[in-house]
Each structure stands twice: as C-alpha cells, then as structure tokens.
C-alpha positions as CSV (number, residue, x, y, z in Angstrom):
1,M,76.2,80.2,105.9
2,A,77.5,83.6,107.0
3,Y,81.0,82.2,106.5
4,I,80.0,80.9,103.1
5,V,78.8,84.4,102.2
6,G,82.2,85.9,103.1
7,L,84.0,83.3,101.0
8,T,81.7,83.8,98.0
9,A,82.1,87.6,98.3
10,T,85.9,87.3,97.9
11,D,86.9,84.2,96.0
12,G,83.5,83.3,94.6
13,C,81.4,84.4,91.6
14,L,77.7,84.4,90.7
15,V,77.8,83.5,87.0
16,S,75.4,85.8,85.1
17,G,72.6,84.3,83.1
18,R,73.3,80.7,84.2
19,R,72.4,80.9,87.9
20,A,75.7,79.1,88.6
21,I,78.0,79.6,91.5
22,N,81.8,79.4,91.0
23,F,84.4,79.3,93.8
24,K,88.1,79.4,93.2
25,S,91.1,79.4,95.5
26,R,94.9,78.7,95.6
27,D,94.1,76.5,98.6
28,R,92.4,73.2,97.7
29,D,91.4,72.7,101.4
30,L,89.4,75.9,101.3
31,V,87.5,74.7,98.2
32,E,86.9,71.4,100.0
33,T,85.6,73.3,103.1
34,Y,83.3,75.5,100.9
35,L,81.7,72.4,99.4
36,R,81.6,70.5,102.8
37,V,79.8,73.4,104.6
38,L,77.2,73.5,101.7
39,G,76.8,69.7,101.8
40,R,77.9,69.3,98.2
41,T,80.2,66.8,96.5
42,N,81.0,68.6,93.3
43,A,84.2,68.0,91.5
44,I,87.3,70.2,92.2
45,R,89.4,71.2,89.2
46,A,93.0,72.2,89.2
47,E,93.9,75.0,86.7
48,P,97.3,76.5,85.9
49,T,97.8,80.2,86.5
50,R,99.7,82.7,84.3
51,A,102.3,83.0,87.1
52,G,103.0,79.2,86.9
53,G,101.0,78.2,90.0
54,V,97.8,76.2,90.4
55,V,94.4,77.4,91.4
56,F,91.5,75.1,92.4
57,S,87.9,75.7,91.5
58,T,84.4,74.2,91.6
59,Q,81.2,75.3,89.9
60,F,77.6,74.1,90.3
61,H,74.0,75.2,89.5
62,D,71.7,76.0,92.4
63,S,69.0,78.5,91.6
64,T,67.7,78.7,95.2
65,L,71.2,79.4,96.7
66,Y,72.0,81.8,93.8
67,E,68.9,83.9,94.6
68,W,69.6,83.8,98.3
69,F,73.1,85.1,97.8
70,R,71.6,88.0,95.8
71,S,69.1,88.7,98.6
72,V,71.9,89.2,101.2
73,G,74.0,91.5,99.1
74,L,76.0,89.5,96.5
75,T,75.8,90.4,92.8
76,P,77.4,89.2,89.6
77,R,80.5,91.2,88.6
78,K,80.8,92.2,92.2
79,S,84.4,93.3,92.4
80,L,83.9,97.0,92.0
81,T,80.3,97.2,93.3
82,L,80.4,95.1,96.5
83,G,78.9,96.9,99.5
84,G,77.5,95.6,102.8
85,F,75.6,92.5,103.7
86,D,72.3,91.8,105.4
87,V,73.9,89.9,108.3
88,P,72.6,89.6,111.9
89,E,75.0,90.7,114.7
90,G,75.3,87.1,115.9
91,Q,76.6,86.0,112.5
92,L,79.0,88.9,111.9
93,F,82.2,87.2,112.9
94,P,81.7,84.1,110.8
95,L,81.1,86.4,107.8
96,I,84.3,88.4,108.6
97,R,86.2,85.1,108.9
98,G,85.1,84.2,105.4
99,L,86.2,87.6,104.1
100,L,89.5,87.2,105.8
101,D,90.1,83.6,104.5
102,G,89.2,84.8,101.0
103,D,90.9,88.2,100.3
104,G,92.5,88.9,103.7
105,S,95.9,88.4,105.3
106,I,97.4,87.8,108.7
107,I,101.0,88.9,108.8
108,N,103.3,88.1,111.7
109,A,107.0,88.8,111.7
110,V,109.9,89.6,114.1
111,Y,112.6,92.1,113.3
112,R,115.7,93.3,115.1
113,A,115.2,96.9,115.9
114,D,117.8,99.4,114.8
115,T,118.7,100.8,118.2
116,G,122.4,101.5,117.7
117,G,124.2,99.9,120.6
118,R,121.7,97.1,121.4
119,R,121.7,94.0,119.2
120,D,119.3,92.0,121.4
121,Y,116.2,94.2,121.0
122,Y,113.5,92.7,118.7
123,W,110.2,94.1,117.5
124,E,107.3,91.9,116.5
125,Y,104.3,93.0,114.5
126,L,100.9,91.4,113.9
127,I,98.6,92.8,111.2
128,T,95.2,91.7,110.0
129,S,94.1,93.1,106.7
130,F,91.2,92.9,104.3
131,S,91.5,93.8,100.6
132,S,88.9,94.9,98.0
133,A,88.4,96.9,94.8
134,S,85.4,98.4,96.5
135,R,85.8,101.2,99.0
136,A,82.1,101.0,100.0
137,H,82.6,97.4,101.0
138,L,85.6,98.0,103.3
139,T,84.0,101.1,104.7
140,W,81.0,99.0,105.7
141,L,83.3,96.3,107.1
142,R,85.2,98.9,109.1
143,D,82.0,100.3,110.5
144,R,80.6,96.9,111.5
145,I,83.8,95.8,113.2
146,H,83.9,99.1,115.1
147,G,80.3,98.7,116.2
148,A,80.9,95.2,117.4
149,T,84.3,95.6,119.0
150,G,85.1,99.3,119.3
151,L,88.2,98.7,117.2
152,S,89.4,101.2,114.6
153,G,91.0,100.1,111.3
154,N,93.1,102.0,108.9
155,L,91.6,102.2,105.3
156,T,94.1,103.1,102.6
157,E,94.0,103.3,98.8
158,T,96.5,102.1,96.3
159,T,96.3,101.2,92.6
160,R,96.4,97.9,90.7
161,T,96.9,97.3,87.0
162,L,94.5,94.8,85.5
163,R,96.3,92.0,83.6
164,S,94.0,92.3,80.6
165,T,94.5,96.0,80.2
166,V,96.8,98.8,81.0
167,E,94.1,100.5,83.1
168,R,95.0,101.2,86.7
169,N,92.1,100.8,89.1
170,P,91.8,102.0,92.7
171,F,92.4,99.2,95.2
172,F,91.7,99.4,99.0
173,E,93.1,97.8,102.1
174,L,91.6,97.8,105.6
175,R,94.3,97.1,108.3
176,Y,94.3,96.4,112.0
177,A,97.6,96.6,113.9
178,K,98.8,94.3,116.7
179,R,96.7,95.6,119.5
180,A,93.5,95.4,117.5
181,S,94.4,92.1,116.0
182,R,94.8,90.6,119.4
183,V,91.1,91.4,120.0
184,L,89.7,90.6,116.6
185,L,91.4,87.3,115.7
186,P,90.3,85.3,118.8
187,A,86.8,86.5,118.0
188,L,87.1,85.1,114.5
189,Y,88.8,81.8,115.2
190,R,86.7,80.1,117.8
191,S,87.1,76.4,118.4
192,G,85.4,74.2,115.8
193,T,84.6,76.9,113.3
194,P,85.3,76.2,109.6
195,C,88.3,78.2,108.4
196,L,91.5,78.2,106.3
197,A,93.9,76.3,108.5
198,R,97.1,78.0,107.3
199,K,95.8,81.5,108.2
200,R,94.4,80.3,111.6
201,A,97.8,78.8,112.3
202,I,99.6,82.2,112.0
203,W,97.3,83.5,114.8
204,Q,97.6,80.4,116.9
205,Q,101.4,80.4,116.8
206,Y,101.5,84.0,117.8
207,A,98.9,83.5,120.6
208,S,100.8,80.5,121.9
209,R,104.1,82.3,122.1
210,H,102.4,85.2,124.0
211,G,100.2,83.0,126.3
212,L,97.0,84.2,124.8
213,L,95.4,80.7,124.2
214,S,92.9,79.6,126.8
C-alpha cells in the first residue's frame, strides 16, 4: 500500500465530491499493476492525448480507500499542495518507488568525452530524479531519503507553462547523481516488488554492466 500511495500521489487523483479514485499513466502495465495490488478488476480505458499519444486510465468508487488516502497525506487537487506522508520507516522505500514510477526518471547514457587527443575515453552517467509542482513535497522527500540513507539530493526550480493558460508555474526537480543512485536504486528495486518494468530495466542493465547485481 505504500507503493500505491506513491503512485496515487503522482499519477492518481482523488475526485472531489464523488469519493472516486482515478489513476492514469502512459504505461498500461502500470495501471494494471495498480489495480492488481489493490485486488481490483476495473476496466482500463485508452484515451488519446493532445500530443497524439495514448494514455491509459481507470476510475472507481471506494469511500474507505478514499478516506484512508486522505489520512496519510493525499488530498484532492494535490499538485501544488502535496507535502509529506505518514509512512513508517519500514515502508519508506516502497513509497519512494511509487513516486519514482509515477513522476520520476532514471536516466543512463554514455558519451565520448571531449579530451582532445583521446577518442577512446567515454563518460557514463546515471541520474535518478523526482519531479513535482510542490517544493514542500520534494523537500520532505529529500529529508526522508537523507535520514534513511545519508544521501544528499540536489533540488532545483524551473518553470512550466500550463496548457490551459499562459501562466507559468514553478516546477521542481530532486536529482541524485551516479554515486547516490547506485545506493538508492538497489534499495528501491528489491526482488519481487511491484514496479514499472521499463524503469527497473534501466537500473538492471546498468548494474549488470558494472557487476552490481547480486
């Protein structure tokens, strides 16, 4: 359920006034995982996006779950007001994995370094990032990760224009570089845990190349 909280906080929505829960993702398998963990068999709908892609969604009514989500820190219209969550230490990493699978990224790429005379020198980076419109949420996340692992993340601010308006809103990103990612990611992707397979695969391929898989 900690993982489900993380997913709902990023790609989910508590529908005001209806006690309904909506979950939406570009990855159909993530919506399937969301329903499977909850033990539900609700329909999954495919909807076109403005950019020409497809997004998958499910929605259902569950007053008990709706109120439980509210009790642990989720609220309707959460994008700008999201803060921390009432999560025990033992469930912190599943929660973080849900946040990562929802609005996070794992980036791994190899570049040839510009070293003048050497053409055989390559530089590889690995970045784990979390995005949110709420600085308070990412500040809470950074503090909890530091408390659990000692890792320090870099919190930066950019701006994002809402599609429905010309208003530009602050947007925040919490990043962990290669050394920190090599500690954080194996703690998140333990064997048998529910997750978004395509993001886990990025870590597993990196870890396999560098002999980090046990």
